[in-house]
C-alpha positions in Angstrom: 80.3 88.0 59.7 79.8 91.3 61.5 77.0 92.2 59.2 75.5 88.8 59.8 75.3 89.5 63.6 78.0 87.2 65.1 78.8 88.1 68.7 82.6 87.8 68.5 85.4 86.7 66.1 88.3 84.5 66.9 91.5 84.8 64.9 93.2 81.5 64.3 96.5 81.3 62.6 98.1 77.9 63.4 101.0 78.4 60.9 101.6 82.1 61.5 104.4 83.6 63.6 103.4 85.9 66.5 104.5 88.9 64.5 102.3 87.9 61.6 99.4 87.2 63.9 99.9 90.6 65.6 99.8 92.4 62.2 96.7 90.5 61.1 95.0 91.1 64.5 95.8 94.8 64.4 94.3 95.2 60.9 91.3 93.0 61.8 90.7 94.9 65.0 90.4 98.1 63.1 87.3 96.5 61.4 85.9 94.7 64.5 86.2 97.7 66.8 84.0 99.9 64.6 81.2 97.5 65.4 82.2 96.9 69.1 82.9 93.3 68.1 85.3 91.5 70.5 88.3 90.0 68.7 89.9 87.0 70.4 93.3 85.6 69.3 93.9 81.9 69.4 96.9 80.3 71.1 99.4 83.2 71.5 98.8 85.5 74.4 101.7 87.6 73.3 99.7 88.9 70.4 97.5 90.9 72.9 100.6 92.8 74.0 101.2 93.9 70.4 97.7 94.4 69.1 94.5 95.8 70.6 92.4 92.6 71.0 89.8 91.9 73.6 91.0 88.4 74.5 93.1 85.4 73.9 92.1 81.7 73.8 94.4 78.9 74.9 94.2 75.2 74.4 95.0 72.3 76.7 98.6 72.1 75.4 99.1 75.9 75.5 100.0 78.3 78.3 98.0 78.2 81.5 95.4 80.9 82.1 97.8 82.5 84.6 100.7 82.5 82.2 98.5 83.8 79.3 97.3 86.7 81.5 100.9 87.6 82.3 102.0 87.5 78.7 99.2 89.8 77.6 100.6 92.6 79.8 97.1 94.0 80.2 93.6 92.9 81.2 91.9 90.9 78.5 89.5 88.0 78.4 91.2 84.6 78.6 89.3 81.5 77.5 90.3 77.8 77.3 89.5 74.9 75.2 88.1 71.9 77.1 87.3 68.4 75.9 85.5 66.9 78.9 83.5 67.9 81.9 86.6 67.4 84.1 88.7 69.8 81.9 85.8 72.3 82.0 85.8 72.3 85.8 89.6 72.6 85.8 89.5 75.6 83.4 86.9 77.3 85.6 89.1 76.7 88.7 92.1 78.0 86.8 90.3 81.3 86.3 89.1 81.1 82.6 86.7 83.8 81.7 84.9 81.4 79.3 85.5 77.9 77.9 85.2 76.2 74.6 83.6 72.8 75.0 84.0 70.2 72.4 84.3 68.9 69.8 80.6 68.2 70.0 80.8 66.4 66.6 83.8 65.3 64.5 85.6 68.2 63.0 88.7 68.7 60.8 90.0 71.4 63.1 90.3 68.9 66.0 91.1 65.6 64.3 92.9 64.2 67.4 89.9 64.6 69.7 87.0 62.2 69.9 83.6 63.9 69.7 82.0 64.6 73.0 78.4 64.3 71.7 75.3 66.0 73.0 74.9 64.2 76.3 77.4 66.3 78.3 76.1 69.7 77.2 73.5 69.9 80.0 76.0 68.7 82.6 78.7 71.2 81.8 76.2 74.0 81.8 74.8 73.0 85.2 78.3 72.4 86.7 80.5 75.2 85.2 79.7 78.8 86.1 81.5 80.6 83.3 80.2 81.2 79.7 80.5 78.0 77.7 80.8 78.0 73.9 80.0 74.6 72.4 82.3 73.9 69.4 83.1 71.3 66.9 81.2 70.3 63.8 78.4 72.7 64.5 76.4 73.9 61.5 73.0 75.4 60.9 71.8 71.8 60.0 72.5 70.5 63.6 72.2 73.7 65.6 68.7 73.1 66.8 69.6 69.7 68.3 72.6 71.3 70.0 70.4 74.0 71.5 67.9 71.4 72.5 70.7 69.5 74.3 71.3 72.7 76.4 73.8 74.8 74.5 73.5 78.5 75.1 76.4 79.7 73.0 78.1 78.1 70.0 81.2 78.6 67.9 80.7 77.9 64.2 83.8 77.6 62.0 83.5 75.7 58.8 79.8 76.0 58.4 80.1 79.7 58.4 83.3 80.0 56.4 82.1 77.7 53.7 78.6 79.2 53.4 77.7 80.5 50.0 76.3 83.6 51.8 78.1 84.2 55.1 75.8 87.1 56.1 72.6 85.1 55.7 74.1 82.0 57.3 75.2 84.0 60.3 71.8 85.6 60.5 70.0 82.3 60.4 72.2 80.8 63.1 71.7 83.9 65.3 68.0 83.9 64.8 67.7 80.3 65.8 69.9 80.8 68.9 67.9 83.9 69.9 64.5 82.2 69.3 65.4 79.1 71.3 67.0 81.2 74.1 63.8 83.3 74.4 61.7 80.1 74.6 64.0 78.6 77.2 64.3 81.8 79.3 61.0 83.7 78.9 
């Protein structure tokens, strides 16, 4: 993924203990830090106290931004998952450094959430003043329509992880994002 040019990596370990995640995060951070690649840990802010990561990401049912910041014991980025424009506004007001917005499309990583679709992407970008990462069912096949709907940043999970060539897949996604961004913001 690093060689393919992704901008950051998020470590998810839904069935791992905090100690296991801290060990994985520490080992992974040795790799990501060599490339100045930010490493974000999902769900458990306590991991940032035990491992040198650049940030933590919490969901709607996890700790608040304030509690997550306290648990890290140091200054790191704290992001929050949002599933509607109202939640995105609330996360910004709560002090999130960035938000995940989705799922845009149906995805096995969020089976309990109805897809938001493309129509709210422009609204959230015009209304919320922190970086927004659209997420959920995003793949190279549908990336262009997501960018056309107003997305500036995306999180790609299964499309990237299931690619036969992760490096080339990441490069193709990055190239499309960069090209469309340059056209949109000359």
